C-alpha positions in Angstrom: 59.9 22.2 -13.6 58.3 24.9 -15.7 55.7 22.5 -17.1 54.9 21.4 -13.5 54.3 25.0 -12.4 52.2 25.7 -15.5 50.1 22.6 -14.8 49.6 23.7 -11.2 48.6 27.2 -12.4 46.0 25.8 -14.8 44.7 23.5 -12.2 44.2 26.4 -9.8 42.4 28.4 -12.5 40.1 25.5 -13.2 39.3 25.2 -9.5 38.6 28.9 -9.2 36.3 28.8 -12.2 34.6 25.7 -10.9 34.1 27.4 -7.6 32.5 30.4 -9.3 30.2 28.1 -11.1 29.2 26.4 -7.9 28.5 29.8 -6.3 26.4 30.8 -9.3 24.2 27.7 -9.1 23.7 27.7 -5.3 22.3 30.3 -2.9 25.3 30.2 -0.4 27.8 27.5 0.3 30.2 27.0 3.2 33.9 26.3 2.8 33.3 22.6 3.7 30.5 22.3 1.1 32.7 23.9 -1.5 35.6 21.6 -0.7 33.4 18.5 -1.0 31.9 19.6 -4.3 35.3 20.6 -5.7 37.0 17.5 -4.4 39.7 19.5 -2.6 40.8 20.0 1.0 39.2 22.7 3.1 42.5 24.7 3.1 42.5 24.9 -0.7 38.9 25.9 -0.8 39.5 28.5 1.8 42.4 30.0 -0.2 40.4 30.2 -3.3 37.4 31.9 -1.6 39.7 34.3 0.2 41.2 35.4 -3.1 37.9 35.8 -4.8 36.5 37.8 -1.8 39.5 40.1 -2.0 38.8 40.7 -5.7 35.0 41.3 -5.1 34.0 38.2 -7.1 32.7 36.4 -4.0 31.3 37.6 -0.6 30.8 36.0 2.7 27.7 36.5 4.8 27.2 36.4 8.6 26.6 32.6 8.5 30.0 32.1 6.8 28.4 31.1 3.5 29.9 32.3 0.3 28.0 33.8 -2.7 28.9 35.6 -5.9 30.1 39.1 -5.3 29.3 42.4 -7.1 32.7 42.5 -8.7 31.6 40.1 -11.4 29.2 42.7 -12.8 32.1 44.6 -14.3 33.6 41.7 -16.1 31.3 41.3 -19.1 30.3 44.1 -21.5 26.9 42.4 -21.8 26.4 43.0 -18.1 27.4 46.6 -18.5 24.5 46.9 -20.9 22.5 45.2 -18.2 23.4 47.9 -15.8 21.9 50.4 -18.2 18.8 48.4 -18.6 18.3 48.1 -14.8 18.6 51.8 -14.4 16.0 52.5 -17.0 13.6 49.8 -15.8 13.9 50.5 -12.0 10.7 52.6 -11.9 8.8 49.7 -13.4 10.3 47.3 -10.9 9.4 49.6 -8.1 5.8 49.6 -9.2 5.7 45.8 -9.4 7.3 45.6 -6.0 4.7 47.9 -4.5 1.8 46.0 -6.1 2.9 42.5 -5.3 4.9 42.9 -2.1 7.1 40.1 -3.3 10.7 39.9 -4.6 11.1 41.4 -8.1 14.0 40.3 -10.3 15.5 41.7 -13.5 17.5 39.1 -15.5 19.2 38.7 -18.8 19.6 35.5 -20.8 23.3 34.5 -21.2 23.8 31.1 -22.9 21.8 28.4 -21.0 21.5 30.6 -17.9 19.8 33.7 -16.7 21.9 36.3 -14.8 20.4 38.4 -12.1 21.2 42.1 -12.7 18.8 43.7 -10.3 16.4 42.7 -7.5 14.0 44.3 -5.0 13.5 42.1 -2.0 10.1 41.4 -0.5 9.3 43.2 2.8 7.6 40.0 4.1 9.5 38.1 6.8 9.9 35.0 4.5 11.2 35.9 1.1 13.5 34.8 -1.7 16.9 36.5 -2.3 19.3 36.0 -5.2 22.8 37.3 -5.7 23.4 40.0 -8.3 25.6 38.5 -10.9 24.4 35.0 -9.9 22.9 32.6 -12.4 20.0 30.1 -12.6 19.4 27.5 -15.3 17.0 29.0 -17.9 14.9 26.0 -18.3 14.1 25.8 -14.5 13.1 29.4 -13.7 10.3 31.7 -14.9 12.4 34.5 -16.4 14.5 31.9 -18.2 11.4 30.1 -19.6 9.8 33.4 -20.6 12.9 34.4 -22.6 13.3 30.9 -24.1 9.7 31.0 -25.3 10.4 34.0 -27.7 13.6 32.6 -29.1 13.7 31.1 -32.7 13.5 27.4 -32.9 17.2 26.9 -33.7 18.2 28.8 -30.6 15.8 26.7 -28.5 17.2 23.5 -30.1 20.7 24.6 -29.1 19.6 25.4 -25.5 18.1 22.0 -25.2 20.9 20.0 -26.9 22.9 19.8 -23.6 21.8 17.4 -20.9 19.2 19.1 -18.6 20.2 18.8 -15.0 17.6 17.8 -12.4 17.7 20.2 -9.5 14.5 19.2 -7.8 11.7 16.7 -8.4 9.9 19.4 -10.4 12.9 20.1 -12.8 12.1 19.3 -16.4 14.9 17.1 -17.9 13.2 16.0 -21.1 13.5 18.5 -24.0 10.1 17.7 -25.2 8.6 18.6 -21.8 10.4 21.9 -21.9 9.1 22.6 -25.4 5.5 21.9 -24.2 6.1 24.3 -21.3 7.4 27.0 -23.8 4.2 26.5 -25.8 2.1 27.3 -22.7 4.3 30.4 -22.0 3.7 31.6 -25.6 -0.1 31.2 -25.2 -0.4 33.3 -22.1 2.6 35.6 -22.3 4.3 34.6 -19.0 6.0 31.7 -17.4 5.4 30.0 -14.0 8.0 28.1 -12.0 6.8 26.0 -9.1 10.1 24.9 -7.4 12.0 23.6 -10.4 15.4 25.1 -9.4 15.0 25.6 -5.6 12.3 23.3 -4.2 10.8 25.9 -1.8 10.9 28.9 -4.2 8.9 29.7 -7.4 7.9 32.6 -9.4 6.2 34.2 -12.4 8.2 35.9 -15.3 7.7 37.7 -18.5 10.2 38.6 -21.2 11.1 42.2 -22.2 11.5 42.3 -26.0 13.4 44.7 -28.4 12.0 46.1 -31.6 12.8 42.9 -33.5 10.9 40.8 -30.9 14.1 39.3 -29.3 14.4 39.1 -25.5 16.7 41.7 -24.0 15.7 40.9 -20.4 12.9 39.5 -18.2 11.0 40.7 -15.2 9.9 38.2 -12.6 8.1 38.0 -9.3 9.6 35.5 -6.9 8.0 34.0 -3.8 8.0 31.0 -1.5 6.0 28.0 -2.8 3.6 28.1 0.1 2.5 31.7 -0.9 2.2 30.7 -4.5 -0.5 28.2 -3.5 -2.7 31.0 -2.2 -1.7 33.7 -4.8 -3.6 34.7 -7.9 -0.8 33.8 -10.3 -2.8 34.7 -13.4 -3.1 38.2 -12.0 0.6 38.4 -11.3 1.3 37.2 -14.8 -1.0 39.9 -16.3 0.8 42.5 -14.2 4.2 41.2 -15.5 2.9 41.2 -19.2 1.8 44.8 -18.8 5.1 45.7 -17.1 7.1 44.1 -19.9 5.2 46.1 -22.5 6.0 49.3 -20.5 9.6 48.2 -20.3 9.8 47.7 -24.0 8.5 51.2 -24.6 10.9 52.7 -22.2 13.9 51.0 -23.8 12.7 51.9 -27.2 12.4 55.6 -26.2 15.9 55.5 -24.7 17.3 54.0 -27.9 19.3 51.4 -26.0 21.8 49.9 -28.5 
């Protein structure tokens, strides 16, 4: 009887963690969608989301879709450092936001994903929104590619050792293709994503480096694909490179550990 209860508890924990991973990889899911992807009944999915919402690890919007909640930001010490970074880099983000009138993100690289620690949403009617604490696969988004490009070869090899999931028709799933993309990022200083994670959303990103040349974060400008087609992405990239240099200087002056 004790073993059965323990097995049931472990199963519930696994489902809760799987649910959090689903929320991290998607921009809002209904209970029905969560149940389908978890392979559970709607009642089980509802109980899990209800508990996570109560703890602040998930939140529900007006359309009854669930996303990651702000409570997750307090879980990892690395994200607490991220909170310090976002406070110090907020003026630089404000300037980028004013110049581009697009959504500006600040992310940190954690494993094979980037985590969103701050965002300024575009004032335009159609814009992209991410969830603070949410994740995106590093090889599919501009801030991820920008940070991967400045990692040592062994770190990149580890990142690309796992199967690369295809999210859209533009997702790169061949490690050699990703490496070629990283070479291009190194040559210009910024990365461009044209719908590799979410088909209708893309962006431009640049890494923020520490004194040793390692990435501590990335700044990115995110916009709908249709606006990318008429935007001067080279100019946006140059703005981000300049902003990343300023960010590096700010963090150095503040002696961030």
